[in-house]
BAPABA-105530 format. One record per residue (C-alpha): residue number from 1; residue in one letter; x, z, y. Coordinates in Angstrom, 3 decimals. Layout:
ATOM   k r       xx       zz       yy
ATOM NUM A        X        Z        Y
...
# end
This chain:
ATOM   k r       xx       zz       yy
ATOM   1 M   -0.001   -0.002    0.046
ATOM   2 F    1.095   -0.740    3.527
ATOM   3 N    2.489    2.314    5.337
ATOM   4 A    1.564    2.299    8.933
ATOM   5 A    3.753    3.375   11.776
ATOM   6 R    3.475    6.931   13.073
ATOM   7 F    3.312    7.742   16.803
ATOM   8 L    4.051   10.967   18.675
ATOM   9 Q    0.895   11.270   20.696
ATOM  10 A   -1.705   13.919   21.427
ATOM  11 L   -5.129   12.510   20.587
ATOM  12 P   -8.745   13.560   21.011
ATOM  13 I  -10.525   14.886   17.893
ATOM  14 F  -13.570   13.349   16.396
ATOM  15 A  -15.810   14.916   13.741
ATOM  16 L  -14.581   13.933   10.265
ATOM  17 F  -16.191   16.319    7.908
ATOM  18 A  -19.896   15.544    8.146
ATOM  19 G  -20.685   14.521    4.590
ATOM  20 C  -22.163   16.562    1.771
ATOM  21 A  -20.941   14.594   -1.321
ATOM  22 S  -17.521   16.141   -1.616
ATOM  23 V  -16.815   19.828   -1.786
ATOM  24 Q  -14.023   22.107   -2.985
ATOM  25 P  -14.086   22.882   -6.698
ATOM  26 A  -16.240   25.994   -7.470
ATOM  27 A  -16.275   26.354  -11.212
ATOM  28 Q  -16.259   24.389  -14.383
ATOM  29 T  -19.652   23.564  -15.821
ATOM  30 G  -20.548   21.377  -18.685
ATOM  31 T  -18.461   19.045  -20.740
ATOM  32 P  -18.743   15.264  -20.518
ATOM  33 K  -19.538   13.452  -23.745
ATOM  34 T  -16.397   12.047  -25.323
ATOM  35 P  -16.088    8.405  -26.183
ATOM  36 D  -15.948    6.921  -29.665
ATOM  37 P  -12.559    7.798  -31.277
ATOM  38 A  -11.883    4.260  -32.230
ATOM  39 T  -12.511    3.117  -28.681
ATOM  40 T  -10.285    5.846  -27.325
ATOM  41 N   -7.341    5.079  -29.623
ATOM  42 A   -7.560    1.390  -28.832
ATOM  43 A   -7.664    2.056  -25.107
ATOM  44 R   -4.619    4.369  -25.282
ATOM  45 G   -2.628    1.624  -26.929
ATOM  46 T   -3.027   -0.908  -24.080
ATOM  47 R   -1.675   -1.472  -20.620
ATOM  48 A   -3.080   -3.872  -18.077
ATOM  49 T   -1.520   -6.079  -15.485
ATOM  50 A   -3.082   -7.041  -12.085
ATOM  51 A   -3.941  -10.407  -13.553
ATOM  52 Q   -5.813   -8.692  -16.460
ATOM  53 E   -7.690   -6.556  -13.916
ATOM  54 A   -8.724   -9.681  -12.179
ATOM  55 A  -10.013  -11.038  -15.440
ATOM  56 I  -12.364   -8.012  -16.085
ATOM  57 G  -15.318   -9.701  -14.496
ATOM  58 Q  -14.879  -12.823  -16.543
ATOM  59 R  -14.604  -10.795  -19.756
ATOM  60 Y  -17.727   -8.986  -18.785
ATOM  61 F  -19.471  -12.276  -18.340
ATOM  62 D  -18.111  -13.625  -21.595
ATOM  63 T  -19.192  -10.644  -23.655
ATOM  64 T  -22.534   -9.920  -22.076
ATOM  65 G  -23.651  -13.233  -20.683
ATOM  66 H  -24.202  -11.614  -17.308
ATOM  67 A  -22.018  -12.190  -14.303
ATOM  68 P  -21.306   -9.252  -12.017
ATOM  69 S  -24.285   -8.735   -9.687
ATOM  70 A  -24.149  -10.682   -6.432
ATOM  71 T  -26.607   -8.220   -4.857
ATOM  72 V  -26.969   -4.554   -5.787
ATOM  73 T  -29.986   -2.678   -4.410
ATOM  74 P  -31.119    0.957   -4.607
ATOM  75 R  -33.363    1.840   -7.442
ATOM  76 A  -35.680    3.737   -5.084
ATOM  77 A  -36.484    3.567   -1.432
ATOM  78 Q  -35.573    6.103    1.098
ATOM  79 A  -38.248    8.743    1.064
ATOM  80 P  -39.894    9.878    4.362
ATOM  81 A  -38.597   13.197    5.791
ATOM  82 I  -40.664   16.253    5.065
ATOM  83 Q  -42.092   17.496    8.329
ATOM  84 A  -43.383   20.888    7.173
ATOM  85 G  -41.153   23.922    6.819
ATOM  86 S  -38.521   25.331    9.122
ATOM  87 S  -35.200   27.170    8.991
ATOM  88 V  -34.825   30.724   10.266
ATOM  89 R  -31.724   32.839   10.126
ATOM  90 S  -32.594   35.409    7.571
ATOM  91 T  -31.551   36.832    4.213
ATOM  92 T  -35.060   37.261    2.930
ATOM  93 G  -36.539   35.193    0.231
ATOM  94 F  -39.387   32.615    0.274
ATOM  95 T  -42.202   34.756   -0.874
ATOM  96 N  -44.257   37.718    0.477
ATOM  97 E  -44.693   41.126   -1.013
ATOM  98 K  -47.425   39.772   -3.275
ATOM  99 G  -45.058   37.080   -4.716
ATOM 100 Q  -46.916   34.220   -2.899
ATOM 101 L  -45.002   31.515   -0.930
ATOM 102 L  -44.615   32.241    2.726
ATOM 103 P  -46.968   30.116    4.974
ATOM 104 D  -44.326   27.627    6.077
ATOM 105 I  -42.970   27.258    2.512
ATOM 106 Q  -46.509   26.705    1.204
ATOM 107 A  -47.034   23.989    3.923
ATOM 108 Y  -43.796   22.402    2.758
ATOM 109 A  -44.987   22.479   -0.868
ATOM 110 R  -48.261   20.752    0.067
ATOM 111 E  -46.412   17.960    1.974
ATOM 112 V  -43.894   17.390   -0.865
ATOM 113 A  -46.734   17.249   -3.354
ATOM 114 T  -48.508   14.626   -1.285
ATOM 115 S  -45.541   12.526   -0.144
ATOM 116 R  -43.660   12.538   -3.465
ATOM 117 Q  -46.798   12.338   -5.721
ATOM 118 V  -45.890   15.574   -7.630
ATOM 119 P  -48.678   17.929   -8.657
ATOM 120 L  -48.882   20.824   -6.222
ATOM 121 K  -48.708   23.387   -8.995
ATOM 122 H  -45.437   21.892  -10.143
ATOM 123 V  -43.966   22.084   -6.684
ATOM 124 E  -45.122   25.646   -6.217
ATOM 125 S  -43.759   26.744   -9.575
ATOM 126 L  -40.251   25.555   -8.644
ATOM 127 L  -40.293   27.033   -5.111
ATOM 128 L  -41.413   30.324   -6.593
ATOM 129 L  -38.303   30.395   -8.641
ATOM 130 A  -35.983   29.706   -5.697
ATOM 131 R  -33.776   32.618   -4.408
ATOM 132 F  -31.796   33.087   -1.261
ATOM 133 D  -28.103   32.827   -2.126
ATOM 134 P  -25.882   34.732    0.260
ATOM 135 K  -22.756   33.154   -1.022
ATOM 136 V  -23.980   29.644   -0.223
ATOM 137 A  -24.938   30.867    3.358
ATOM 138 R  -21.471   32.384    3.720
ATOM 139 L  -19.616   29.312    2.490
ATOM 140 M  -21.675   26.986    4.791
ATOM 141 T  -21.012   29.253    7.905
ATOM 142 P  -18.178   27.926   10.044
ATOM 143 S  -15.413   30.396   10.620
ATOM 144 G  -15.600   29.909   14.399
ATOM 145 N  -11.840   29.285   14.565
ATOM 146 R  -10.929   25.716   15.063
ATOM 147 I   -8.390   24.623   12.398
ATOM 148 R   -5.715   22.156   13.459
ATOM 149 R   -6.157   19.211   11.172
ATOM 150 S   -3.285   17.734    9.250
ATOM 151 W   -3.467   14.517    7.312
ATOM 152 V   -0.239   15.372    5.505
ATOM 153 T   -1.687   18.722    4.282
ATOM 154 Y   -4.985   17.227    3.331
ATOM 155 R   -3.394   14.330    1.413
ATOM 156 A   -1.221   16.806   -0.539
ATOM 157 R   -4.283   18.471   -1.994
ATOM 158 Y   -5.546   15.326   -3.598
ATOM 159 V   -2.642   12.937   -4.199
ATOM 160 E   -0.596   15.277   -6.265
ATOM 161 P    0.994   15.387   -9.759
ATOM 162 V   -1.789   17.119  -11.639
ATOM 163 R   -4.605   14.924  -10.331
ATOM 164 I   -2.444   11.836  -11.036
ATOM 165 R   -1.450   12.809  -14.545
ATOM 166 Q   -5.018   13.847  -15.558
ATOM 167 G   -6.316   10.661  -13.806
ATOM 168 V   -4.157    8.495  -16.052
ATOM 169 E   -5.376   10.390  -19.156
ATOM 170 F   -9.015    9.933  -17.941
ATOM 171 W   -8.441    6.241  -17.368
ATOM 172 Q   -6.880    5.765  -20.793
ATOM 173 T   -9.718    7.633  -22.499
ATOM 174 W  -12.579    5.898  -20.785
ATOM 175 R  -11.027    2.497  -20.169
ATOM 176 P  -13.818    0.197  -21.664
ATOM 177 H  -16.468    1.996  -19.642
ATOM 178 I  -14.305    1.980  -16.416
ATOM 179 D  -13.769   -1.733  -16.926
ATOM 180 R  -17.446   -2.374  -17.457
ATOM 181 A  -18.487   -0.433  -14.329
ATOM 182 A  -15.689   -2.184  -12.318
ATOM 183 A  -16.948   -5.647  -13.448
ATOM 184 R  -20.609   -4.798  -12.906
ATOM 185 Y  -20.184   -3.727   -9.292
ATOM 186 G  -16.997   -5.344   -8.145
ATOM 187 V  -15.205   -2.015   -7.368
ATOM 188 P  -11.688   -1.722   -8.744
ATOM 189 P  -11.216    0.665  -11.749
ATOM 190 S   -8.675    2.692   -9.740
ATOM 191 I  -11.279    3.483   -7.021
ATOM 192 L  -13.840    4.643   -9.584
ATOM 193 V  -11.384    6.883  -11.304
ATOM 194 S  -10.050    8.224   -8.023
ATOM 195 I  -13.375    9.257   -6.607
ATOM 196 I  -14.207   11.294   -9.702
ATOM 197 G  -10.677   12.788   -9.551
ATOM 198 V  -11.104   13.835   -5.910
ATOM 199 E  -14.644   15.117   -6.345
ATOM 200 T  -14.336   17.192   -9.588
ATOM 201 L  -10.941   16.690  -11.096
ATOM 202 Y  -12.458   14.287  -13.639
ATOM 203 G  -15.375   16.483  -14.411
ATOM 204 R  -13.486   19.742  -14.856
ATOM 205 Y  -15.048   21.390  -11.767
ATOM 206 T  -18.618   20.344  -10.990
ATOM 207 G  -19.885   23.590   -9.490
ATOM 208 S  -21.709   26.706  -10.746
ATOM 209 F  -24.273   27.218   -7.957
ATOM 210 P  -27.977   26.883   -8.862
ATOM 211 V  -28.943   23.765   -6.955
ATOM 212 L  -32.532   24.957   -6.432
ATOM 213 D  -31.246   28.186   -4.723
ATOM 214 A  -28.616   26.351   -2.691
ATOM 215 L  -30.952   23.779   -1.246
ATOM 216 A  -33.651   26.222   -0.512
ATOM 217 T  -31.224   28.580    1.210
ATOM 218 L  -29.748   25.739    3.335
ATOM 219 G  -33.168   24.354    4.076
ATOM 220 F  -35.069   27.352    4.990
ATOM 221 R  -32.640   30.243    5.743
ATOM 222 H  -29.514   28.721    7.311
ATOM 223 P  -30.106   27.014   10.620
ATOM 224 D  -27.060   25.256   12.136
ATOM 225 T  -27.478   25.544   15.933
ATOM 226 N  -24.847   22.825   16.426
ATOM 227 R  -26.464   20.472   14.037
ATOM 228 P  -30.212   21.246   13.669
ATOM 229 E  -30.739   18.110   11.633
ATOM 230 R  -28.775   19.679    8.814
ATOM 231 S  -31.630   21.994    7.728
ATOM 232 Q  -33.949   18.990    7.652
ATOM 233 L  -31.521   17.150    5.486
ATOM 234 F  -31.442   19.995    2.900
ATOM 235 R  -35.237   20.302    2.876
ATOM 236 D  -35.444   16.628    2.145
ATOM 237 Q  -32.787   16.944   -0.592
ATOM 238 L  -34.901   19.831   -2.067
ATOM 239 A  -37.864   17.437   -2.163
ATOM 240 D  -35.719   14.859   -3.998
ATOM 241 L  -34.735   17.575   -6.435
ATOM 242 I  -38.355   18.523   -7.045
ATOM 243 E  -39.325   14.876   -7.559
ATOM 244 L  -36.371   14.378  -10.013
ATOM 245 D  -37.517   17.437  -11.965
ATOM 246 H  -40.990   16.030  -12.162
ATOM 247 T  -39.834   12.693  -13.484
ATOM 248 G  -37.562   14.391  -15.987
ATOM 249 E  -34.293   13.106  -14.543
ATOM 250 L  -32.912   16.501  -13.565
ATOM 251 D  -33.994   20.049  -14.565
ATOM 252 A  -34.360   21.937  -11.292
ATOM 253 K  -34.553   25.134  -13.107
ATOM 254 T  -31.134   24.963  -14.686
ATOM 255 A  -29.191   22.353  -12.688
ATOM 256 T  -25.924   23.682  -11.170
ATOM 257 G  -23.575   22.084   -8.652
ATOM 258 S  -21.666   22.667   -5.468
ATOM 259 F  -22.776   25.082   -2.749
ATOM 260 A  -24.144   22.162   -0.833
ATOM 261 G  -26.285   21.041   -3.842
ATOM 262 A  -24.229   18.154   -5.133
ATOM 263 V  -24.303   17.540   -8.906
ATOM 264 G  -22.347   16.059  -11.734
ATOM 265 L  -18.948   14.384  -12.093
ATOM 266 P  -19.443   12.184   -8.935
ATOM 267 Q  -21.067   15.082   -6.940
ATOM 268 F  -24.253   13.196   -6.039
ATOM 269 M  -26.775   14.947   -3.816
ATOM 270 P  -30.306   14.727   -5.356
ATOM 271 G  -31.193   11.971   -2.894
ATOM 272 S  -28.274    9.933   -3.942
ATOM 273 L  -29.069   10.539   -7.591
ATOM 274 R  -32.632    9.342   -6.946
ATOM 275 R  -31.534    6.207   -5.112
ATOM 276 F  -28.226    5.064   -6.387
ATOM 277 A  -27.502    6.552   -9.783
ATOM 278 A  -27.127    4.076  -12.729
ATOM 279 D  -27.387    4.097  -16.510
ATOM 280 G  -23.852    3.258  -17.559
ATOM 281 D  -24.203    3.833  -21.360
ATOM 282 N  -27.480    1.973  -21.689
ATOM 283 D  -29.309    4.988  -23.275
ATOM 284 K  -32.209    4.565  -20.762
ATOM 285 A  -31.416    7.956  -19.108
ATOM 286 I  -29.084    9.005  -16.343
ATOM 287 D  -26.876   12.032  -16.888
ATOM 288 L  -24.280   12.657  -14.181
ATOM 289 Q  -23.111   15.831  -15.735
ATOM 290 G  -22.616   14.863  -19.404
ATOM 291 S  -22.161   11.081  -19.291
ATOM 292 V  -18.967    9.680  -17.909
ATOM 293 P  -20.270    6.091  -18.249
ATOM 294 D  -23.290    7.042  -16.083
ATOM 295 A  -21.019    8.728  -13.558
ATOM 296 L  -18.700    5.642  -13.345
ATOM 297 A  -21.644    3.215  -12.935
ATOM 298 S  -23.287    5.443  -10.332
ATOM 299 V  -20.104    5.541   -8.166
ATOM 300 G  -19.755    1.779   -8.433
ATOM 301 K  -23.343    1.220   -7.482
ATOM 302 F  -23.271    3.655   -4.582
ATOM 303 L  -20.173    1.941   -3.038
ATOM 304 R  -21.594   -1.559   -3.592
ATOM 305 V  -24.950   -0.695   -1.999
ATOM 306 H  -23.087    0.854    0.938
ATOM 307 G  -21.052   -2.192    1.800
ATOM 308 W  -18.205   -2.596   -0.704
ATOM 309 V  -17.039   -6.148   -0.739
ATOM 310 P  -15.466   -7.306   -4.052
ATOM 311 G  -11.983   -8.659   -3.516
ATOM 312 L  -11.069   -6.950   -0.274
ATOM 313 P   -8.335   -4.315    0.043
ATOM 314 V   -9.147   -0.964    1.532
ATOM 315 F   -6.504   -1.356    4.231
ATOM 316 A   -5.357   -4.608    5.686
ATOM 317 P   -1.546   -5.343    5.343
ATOM 318 A   -1.161   -5.329    9.074
ATOM 319 Q    1.125   -3.810   11.703
ATOM 320 L   -0.558   -2.554   14.855
ATOM 321 P    0.927   -2.510   18.348
ATOM 322 E    2.092    0.694   20.005
ATOM 323 N   -1.130    1.094   21.872
ATOM 324 A   -3.175    1.299   18.614
ATOM 325 S   -4.941    4.414   19.736
ATOM 326 K   -7.050    2.434   22.231
ATOM 327 W   -8.739    0.689   19.279
ATOM 328 V   -9.871    3.858   17.539
ATOM 329 D  -13.561    4.660   18.202
ATOM 330 G  -13.957    7.471   15.584
ATOM 331 G  -16.915    5.594   14.061
ATOM 332 L  -17.926    4.776   10.564
ATOM 333 K  -18.570    1.046   10.935
ATOM 334 P  -16.066   -1.787   11.318
ATOM 335 L  -16.796   -3.237   14.785
ATOM 336 L  -13.672   -5.288   15.541
ATOM 337 S  -12.470   -8.797   14.429
ATOM 338 W   -8.965   -9.448   13.226
ATOM 339 Q   -8.678  -12.045   15.953
ATOM 340 Q   -9.135   -9.289   18.576
ATOM 341 L   -6.357   -7.162   17.139
ATOM 342 E   -4.145  -10.212   16.643
ATOM 343 Q   -4.508  -11.151   20.300
ATOM 344 A   -3.543   -7.557   21.205
ATOM 345 G   -0.266   -7.821   19.278
ATOM 346 A   -1.147   -6.928   15.739
ATOM 347 Y    0.326   -9.055   12.943
ATOM 348 V    0.104   -9.376    9.224
ATOM 349 V    2.951   -7.914    7.223
ATOM 350 R    2.282   -9.624    3.914
ATOM 351 K    0.860  -13.073    4.459
ATOM 352 Q   -0.360  -14.872    1.301
ATOM 353 D   -3.261  -17.183    1.117
ATOM 354 E   -4.949  -15.227   -1.597
ATOM 355 T   -4.856  -11.893    0.380
ATOM 356 M   -6.171  -13.152    3.686
ATOM 357 N   -9.963  -13.040    2.876
ATOM 358 W  -10.185   -9.747    4.711
ATOM 359 T   -9.454  -11.535    8.096
ATOM 360 R  -12.918  -13.088    7.834
ATOM 361 H  -14.626   -9.650    7.845
ATOM 362 P  -15.036   -7.070   10.543
ATOM 363 V  -12.429   -4.413   10.621
ATOM 364 G  -11.754   -1.029   12.329
ATOM 365 V   -8.665    0.921   13.424
ATOM 366 I   -8.560    4.465   12.034
ATOM 367 D   -6.199    7.284   12.883
ATOM 368 L   -4.885    9.887   10.552
ATOM 369 L   -4.014   12.968   12.719
ATOM 370 D   -1.375   15.546   11.982
ATOM 371 E   -2.014   17.877   14.854
ATOM 372 P    0.528   20.558   13.965
ATOM 373 R    3.322   18.012   14.139
ATOM 374 G    1.877   15.955   16.978
ATOM 375 L    1.687   12.796   14.825
ATOM 376 A   -0.907   10.160   14.219
ATOM 377 E   -0.855    7.310   11.746
ATOM 378 Y   -2.906    4.182   12.402
ATOM 379 R   -4.246    1.647   10.011
ATOM 380 V   -6.506   -1.384    9.941
ATOM 381 A   -9.408   -0.552    7.798
ATOM 382 T  -11.675   -3.182    6.074
ATOM 383 P  -15.363   -2.851    5.151
ATOM 384 N  -14.269   -1.203    1.899
ATOM 385 F  -12.740    1.754    3.690
ATOM 386 F  -16.001    2.323    5.506
ATOM 387 A  -17.910    2.123    2.295
ATOM 388 L  -15.771    5.107    1.132
ATOM 389 T  -16.827    7.018    4.221
ATOM 390 E  -20.410    6.607    3.204
ATOM 391 Y  -19.490    8.813    0.182
ATOM 392 N  -17.935   11.508    2.482
ATOM 393 R  -17.838   10.896    6.291
ATOM 394 S  -14.144   11.667    6.655
ATOM 395 Y  -11.229    9.380    7.334
ATOM 396 F   -9.063   11.840    5.461
ATOM 397 Y  -11.314   11.714    2.465
ATOM 398 A  -11.511    7.937    2.225
ATOM 399 T   -7.794    7.523    2.655
ATOM 400 S   -7.088   10.099    0.023
ATOM 401 V   -9.322    8.294   -2.353
ATOM 402 A   -7.519    5.018   -1.674
ATOM 403 E   -3.999    6.512   -1.983
ATOM 404 L   -4.780    8.377   -5.194
ATOM 405 A   -6.277    5.167   -6.497
ATOM 406 Q   -3.035    3.304   -5.696
ATOM 407 E   -1.006    5.931   -7.493
ATOM 408 L   -3.124    5.773  -10.583
ATOM 409 A   -3.099    1.905  -10.531
ATOM 410 D    0.599    1.850  -10.288
ATOM 411 R    0.964    4.071  -13.374
ATOM 412 M   -1.563    2.057  -15.264
ATOM 413 G    0.112   -1.320  -14.449
ATOM 414 Y   -2.761   -2.472  -12.228
ATOM 415 G   -2.643   -4.008   -8.803
ATOM 416 G   -4.613   -1.186   -7.258
ATOM 417 P   -7.350   -1.210   -4.612
ATOM 418 D   -5.233   -3.058   -2.047
ATOM 419 A   -3.990   -5.706   -4.515
ATOM 420 T   -5.543   -9.159   -4.869
ATOM 421 P   -8.392   -8.813   -7.260
# end
């Protein structure tokens, strides 16, 4: 991957950590189903080249008769926001002394039942089981002290020997399923593996918090004065959880996950599970906790729906001029053209016909700040970088995924996310 220049500049700060999909490991829960031993042994005995990675799509077509999908769409529409219910700062539960739902929770239940077409008794039965979780509230409460952000420190947490070694093992074990998901959605195998590695250390840490309690706590008992829309988000996610429980896709009474309510190997929020999850093992069910193929397919589908362009690198092989900071807008969409940057003095470092497709797409300039050292690194990001920020709205996160993916691809003999597909 191209290493951008570093500049000694003091820069303004923008909000990076706004997503809910990725959280720190909490505890190990569940064990993913292991693949067939014969498949595993065969996978461990092979190594792939970049050319072989490029042929994955053709192999998929040859063996299934289906070319990778040109268009990938959500499996469900975005549900309307639930208007009933509110969030108040309190440590009390959600019922009165008689064990009945409080009036605003009851109003919420009625609206969820109507808008999600779930029987009211089913909604009420789940809400009556919800409990305030003080640990969730504590973990979601900002410390009040601004932490000086460091890209170097953040990167070291995820692009490190243990995650790389276990990523190679995961890739070798699940290679046929990884290849299938990559071919189906046009997302490199290295990126699929990397996201699951960053999120849950390949399924070892998926969270031990009861999701029902976490979402109810954050939706009704933990208002964020700086971001009032957050409570609404969690109330909507709770409605998604209730709907998934009703359809039999997730057991709300037993589901565990992160303190933000994300579940499974890829740490999908209930709303993402409802809209973007995919059946990767063709068993007509989706299990993000126990099925690695489902998790891989779901990550691929999520990224593709959110703008991943097959064949593009994550970062362009480009050198920016010394005034690169002027092009950083801190946003999550690519709004520039390569021609604009080229006219300002940017140039391509590696110029090959087969790698120049990215110049026909919008790009953005991102900065990776290291405030304690007074450093900033600038890169030209393609639409695929911004697809990664849809998973977690952080430049640090998306770049760590890309760099871990490159490390894994190098060790597996692949071209990596920034190689020609």
